[in-house]
C-alpha positions in Angstrom: 0.1 0.2 -0.1 1.7 2.9 -1.1 1.9 6.3 1.0 -0.4 8.6 -1.4 -3.5 5.9 -0.7 -2.6 6.4 3.0 -2.6 10.3 2.5 -5.8 10.2 0.6 -7.4 7.8 3.2 -6.2 10.6 6.3 -7.3 13.4 3.5 -10.7 12.0 3.3 -10.9 11.1 7.4 -10.1 14.9 7.5 -13.4 16.2 5.0 -16.0 14.1 6.9 -14.4 15.7 10.0 -14.8 18.7 9.1 -18.6 18.6 7.6 -19.5 17.1 10.5 -17.4 20.0 12.7 -19.4 22.7 10.0 -22.6 21.4 10.6 -22.1 20.5 14.3 -21.1 24.2 15.1 -24.1 25.9 13.4 -26.5 23.2 15.0 -25.6 24.6 18.2 -25.7 28.5 17.3 -29.3 27.9 15.7 -30.8 29.5 18.6 -28.9 32.4 18.7 -29.1 33.0 15.0 -33.1 32.8 15.3 -32.7 35.4 18.1 -30.7 38.0 15.9 -32.9 37.3 12.9 -36.0 38.2 15.0 -38.3 35.2 13.6 -40.3 32.5 15.6 -39.8 28.9 15.8 -42.5 28.2 13.5 -40.7 30.8 10.7 -37.4 29.1 11.4 -39.0 25.8 10.8 -40.1 26.9 7.4 -36.6 28.1 6.7 -34.7 25.0 7.4 -36.5 23.7 4.3 -34.7 26.3 2.3 -31.2 24.6 3.9 -32.4 21.1 2.9 -33.7 21.7 -0.6 -30.2 24.0 -0.8 -28.5 20.6 0.3 -30.5 18.3 -2.1 -29.9 20.8 -5.0 -25.9 20.7 -4.2 -26.1 17.1 -4.3 -27.5 16.7 -7.7 -25.6 19.3 -9.2 -22.1 18.2 -7.9 -22.5 14.7 -8.5 -22.1 15.0 -12.4 -19.0 17.4 -12.0 -17.2 15.2 -9.7 -17.4 12.5 -12.4 -16.4 15.4 -15.2 -13.8 16.7 -13.2 -12.6 14.5 -10.8 -12.9 14.6 -6.9 -9.7 16.1 -6.5 -10.8 19.4 -8.0 -14.4 19.5 -6.8 -14.0 17.9 -3.2 -11.9 20.9 -2.1 -13.8 23.8 -4.0 -17.0 22.4 -2.2 -15.5 22.2 1.2 -14.6 25.8 1.0 -17.7 26.8 0.1 -19.7 25.1 2.5 -17.0 26.4 5.3 -17.6 30.4 3.5 -21.2 29.9 3.4 -21.4 28.7 7.5 -20.6 32.5 8.4 -23.9 33.8 6.3 -26.7 33.0 9.1 -24.6 34.6 11.7 -24.8 37.8 9.7 -28.8 37.3 8.8 -30.4 40.3 10.2 -34.2 38.9 9.2 -36.0 36.4 7.4 -35.4 36.9 4.1 -32.0 37.4 4.6 -31.7 33.9 7.0 -33.4 32.0 4.3 -30.6 33.4 1.3 -28.0 32.0 3.7 -29.4 29.0 4.5 -30.1 28.5 1.2 -26.2 28.9 0.0 -25.2 27.0 3.1 -27.1 23.9 2.3 -25.6 24.1 -1.3 -22.3 23.9 0.1 -23.0 21.3 2.6 -24.8 19.0 -0.1 -22.0 19.6 -2.7 -19.2 18.3 -0.2 -21.5 15.6 1.1 -21.5 13.9 -2.5 -17.9 14.9 -3.8 -16.5 13.7 -0.5 -18.5 10.1 -0.8 -17.3 9.8 -4.6 -13.5 10.6 -3.3 -14.4 7.8 -0.7 -15.5 5.5 -2.9 -12.5 6.0 -4.9 -10.2 5.5 -1.7 -11.7 2.2 -1.1 -11.6 0.8 -4.7 -8.0 1.0 -3.9 -7.8 0.0 -0.6 -9.7 -3.3 -2.0 -11.5 -3.6 1.0 -14.6 -2.2 2.9 -13.6 1.3 5.0 -16.4 3.6 3.9 -18.3 3.1 7.6 -15.2 4.5 9.3 -15.6 7.9 7.5 -19.3 7.8 8.4 -18.1 7.3 12.0 -15.5 10.2 11.7 -18.0 12.5 10.5 -20.4 11.8 13.4 -16.9 12.6 15.6 -16.8 16.1 14.0 -20.2 16.4 15.3 -19.9 15.9 18.7 -16.3 18.1 18.6 -18.3 21.1 17.3 -20.8 20.9 20.3 -17.9 20.6 22.7 -16.0 23.8 20.9 -19.7 25.6 20.8 -20.6 24.9 24.3 -16.9 26.1 25.6 -17.5 29.7 23.2 -20.7 30.1 24.6 -19.4 29.8 28.1 -16.7 32.3 26.9 -19.3 34.8 25.7 -18.2 34.6 22.0 -20.6 35.9 19.4 -22.3 33.7 17.0 -20.5 35.7 14.3 -16.9 35.5 15.8 -17.6 32.2 16.6 -18.8 30.8 13.1 -16.3 33.3 11.4 -13.4 31.3 13.5 -14.9 28.1 12.4 -15.0 29.0 8.9 -11.3 30.2 9.0 -10.3 26.8 10.8 -12.0 24.5 8.0 -10.7 26.7 5.1 -7.4 25.9 6.2 -8.1 22.2 6.9 -9.3 22.2 3.1 -6.1 24.4 1.8 -3.6 21.7 3.7 -5.2 18.3 2.9 -6.4 19.0 -0.4 -3.2 18.0 -1.9 -3.1 14.9 -0.5 -6.6 13.5 -2.7 -6.6 11.0 -5.5 -6.2 12.2 -8.9 -8.7 11.9 -11.2 -8.8 8.0 -12.4 -8.7 7.3 -15.9 -12.1 5.4 -17.8 -11.0 1.9 -18.6 -12.8 2.2 -21.9 -15.1 4.2 -24.8 -18.4 2.6 -23.6 -17.6 3.4 -19.8 -16.9 7.1 -20.8 -20.0 7.1 -22.5 -22.1 5.6 -20.3 -20.7 7.9 -17.4 -21.7 10.9 -19.6 -25.1 10.1 -20.6 -25.8 9.4 -16.7 -28.8 11.5 -15.9 -31.9 11.2 -13.8 -33.6 9.6 -17.0 -30.8 7.2 -17.3 -29.7 6.6 -13.9 -30.1 2.5 -13.7 -33.2 1.0 -11.9 -30.0 -0.9 -9.2 -29.0 2.7 -8.2 -33.2 3.7 -7.9 -33.5 0.8 -5.8 -30.5 1.8 -3.6 -31.8 5.1 -3.4 -35.0 4.1 -2.5 -33.7 2.1 0.4 -31.6 5.1 1.3 -35.1 7.3 1.6 -36.5 4.5 3.8 -33.5 3.9 6.1 -32.7 7.6 6.5 -36.0 8.7 7.5 -35.8 6.0 10.2 -32.7 7.6 11.5 -34.5 10.7 11.3 -36.9 9.4 13.9 -34.6 8.9 16.6 -33.0 12.4 15.5 -36.4 14.0 16.1 -38.7 12.0 18.4 -36.6 9.8 20.5 -36.2 12.2 23.5 -40.0 13.4 23.0 -41.2 9.8 23.0 -39.3 9.1 26.1 -40.8 12.3 28.0 -44.4 12.1 26.6 -45.1 8.0 26.8 -42.5 7.1 29.7 -43.1 10.3 31.7 -39.0 10.2 31.5 -37.3 13.4 33.2 -36.0 15.9 31.2 -32.4 14.8 31.9 -33.1 10.9 31.6 -35.0 11.4 27.9 -31.8 12.9 26.8 -30.3 9.7 27.2 -32.5 8.0 24.5 -30.7 10.3 21.7 -27.4 10.1 23.5 -27.3 6.3 23.5 -28.8 6.5 19.9 -25.8 8.6 18.6 -23.1 6.6 20.1 -24.2 3.3 18.8 -24.3 4.5 15.6 -20.9 6.2 15.9 -19.5 3.1 17.9 -21.2 0.8 14.9 -19.6 2.3 12.1 -16.1 2.1 13.5 -16.9 -1.6 13.5 -18.9 -2.2 10.3 -15.6 -2.1 8.1 -14.8 -5.5 9.5 -17.8 -6.9 9.5 -18.6 -6.0 5.9 -15.3 -7.4 4.9 -16.0 -10.6 6.3 -19.6 -11.2 5.6 -20.3 -8.9 3.1 -22.5 -5.7 2.6 -25.6 -7.6 2.0 -25.3 -8.8 5.2 -24.7 -5.9 7.0 -28.0 -4.2 5.3 -30.1 -7.2 5.9 -29.2 -8.2 9.5 -28.6 -4.5 10.3 -32.1 -3.8 9.3 -34.0 -6.7 10.9 -32.1 -5.2 14.2 -33.2 -2.2 13.9 -36.7 -3.1 13.1 -36.8 -5.6 16.0 -35.0 -2.9 18.6 -38.1 0.1 17.4 -40.4 -2.6 18.1 -38.9 -2.8 21.8 -39.1 0.7 22.2 -42.7 1.4 20.4 -44.0 -1.3 23.2 -41.4 -0.6 26.1 -43.0 -0.3 29.8 -39.7 0.7 30.9 -37.4 3.6 31.0 -34.3 1.1 30.7 -35.7 -1.0 28.4 -36.7 1.8 25.8 -32.9 3.2 26.3 -31.6 -0.3 25.5 -33.7 -0.1 22.4 -32.2 3.0 21.0 -28.8 1.6 21.5 -29.8 -1.8 19.6 -31.6 1.0 16.7 -28.3 2.3 16.3 -26.3 -0.5 16.2 -28.4 -2.1 13.5 -28.8 1.6 11.4 -25.0 2.2 11.5 -23.5 0.0 8.8 -26.6 0.3 6.3 -26.4 3.9 4.6 -22.3 3.3 4.1 -22.9 0.3 2.4 -25.9 1.9 0.3 -23.2 4.7 -1.1 -20.6 2.4 -1.4 -22.2 0.2 -4.1 -23.8 2.8 -5.4 -20.0 4.4 -6.3 -18.9 1.4 -6.7 -21.5 0.2 -9.8 -20.0 2.1 -12.5 -16.8 4.3 -11.5 -16.9 6.5 -14.3 -20.4 7.8 -13.1 -19.9 7.2 -9.3 -20.4 10.9 -8.5 -24.3 10.7 -10.1 -24.7 7.5 -8.5 -24.0 8.5 -5.1 -26.1 11.8 -5.5 -29.3 10.1 -6.3 -28.5 7.4 -3.5 -27.5 10.6 -0.8 -30.4 12.9 -2.4 -33.1 10.7 -2.1 -32.0 9.5 1.6 -31.3 13.3 2.5 -35.1 13.7 1.6 -35.8 11.1 3.8 -34.5 12.4 6.6 -36.5 15.7 6.0 -39.9 14.1 5.5 -39.7 11.8 9.0 -41.1 15.0 10.9 -43.7 15.9 7.8 -45.1 12.3 7.9 -44.5 11.4 11.8 -45.9 14.5 12.7 -49.3 14.2 11.7 -49.6 10.5 12.0 -49.8 11.5 16.1 -53.2 13.4 15.7 -54.0 9.5 14.7 -52.0 7.6 17.1 -49.7 7.3 20.3 -46.2 8.7 19.2 -45.1 5.4 20.0 -46.8 3.4 17.6 -46.1 5.7 14.7 -42.6 4.1 15.4 -44.2 1.1 13.1 -44.2 3.2 10.4 -40.0 2.9 9.8 -39.8 -0.4 11.6 -42.2 -1.6 8.1 -39.2 0.8 6.1 -36.8 -1.7 8.1 -38.0 -5.0 7.1 -38.5 -4.0 3.9 -35.0 -3.1 3.8 -34.3 -6.4 5.3 -36.0 -8.5 2.6 -34.7 -6.3 -0.5 -31.2 -6.2 0.7 -29.6 -8.8 -2.2 -30.0 -5.3 -4.4 -26.4 -4.6 -3.2 -25.2 -7.9 -4.4 -22.2 -7.0 -6.8 -23.0 -7.7 -10.2 -20.9 -8.6 -13.3 -20.0 -5.0 -13.9 -19.6 -3.8 -10.2 -16.1 -3.9 -9.4 -16.6 -3.7 -5.6 -13.7 -6.2 -4.4 -15.4 -9.3 -2.8 -13.1 -10.5 0.4 -12.5 -14.1 -1.0 -10.4 -12.0 -3.6 -8.1 -10.4 -0.7 -5.2 -12.1 1.3 -6.5 -12.5 4.6 -3.8 -10.2 6.4 -5.8 -7.4 4.2 -9.0 -7.3 6.1 -8.5 -4.7 9.0 -9.8 -1.5 9.8 -8.2 1.7 10.8 
């Protein structure tokens, strides 16, 4: 294994951590931004949809651009755009300017998301073993670090503008330092593959990619249930104290992060199909346990198992999409990431109205059903003849390990 390949992997870790940190530092300062703009919670909720719309647009735009110009060029530009846009919400003085700022920030975030995942697929292909889940775990670590830094700067009395500006400059510096380590753009293997890459549009995207995208939508919607409703369910259904209820999301997030660090080893041994099939099955059983739990400890245990089950599923979907056609990896990843992101956004819109018809914990049976569907259809990840994703049986035993 060459030193340049190891450097490319470390650079990819850096961009995933950077993305998690930038998003995390923004989330910590949402209340301050809302206060500065002088808007209500309801208006903020609508404006956050612009952030989601911008992210989706950025994903769809940058995917084909990454295929055309290479991740080495697109990833640093996307990271720079995301870093600069981080400051804009802190400068917004009203709802209109905040809406524009969030749209720009969303575009930067979506662009970085797809381009860095595409580069991660290329690094994984050169390593010839699963390494995608660890990248996603480091993204989570970046978010945790942002929460700690944000809490400290708030305790010091730093203004939102100063904190976001400092974070932006730090992110720009990291972008500049690690960019030279990114991989060179891979050459197309043949004329037919180049033609396929150029022709990859929404209308010509293979059905297998859309199937992977549909699974991403369902599983990321399920993940969003934990993000949006876990704490509220603990308080409203089980009457847990506020501090105890917060442990539900903390348990889920911690389990997700640890699970992602462990998934690559499991994927190397058992394959991505098994990770999605059995992970989704565990998630379905765990969320059922949460929905029916009569006690707080059992519910928290359910959220832990739910996080473990889901932890490795999305990275496998991204990896499978990217490996399906290396010359259209960016476009394919953008389809899967884009629909998955829509699923994350759709969660509150779907679960919320359902609570008017049934108790909150019973609405969890919708994501349970989605996890069951993923369990039954996981074979869509199985490598086809055109899928260059390495099989573990072809690798030397000594090469199967994680970080």
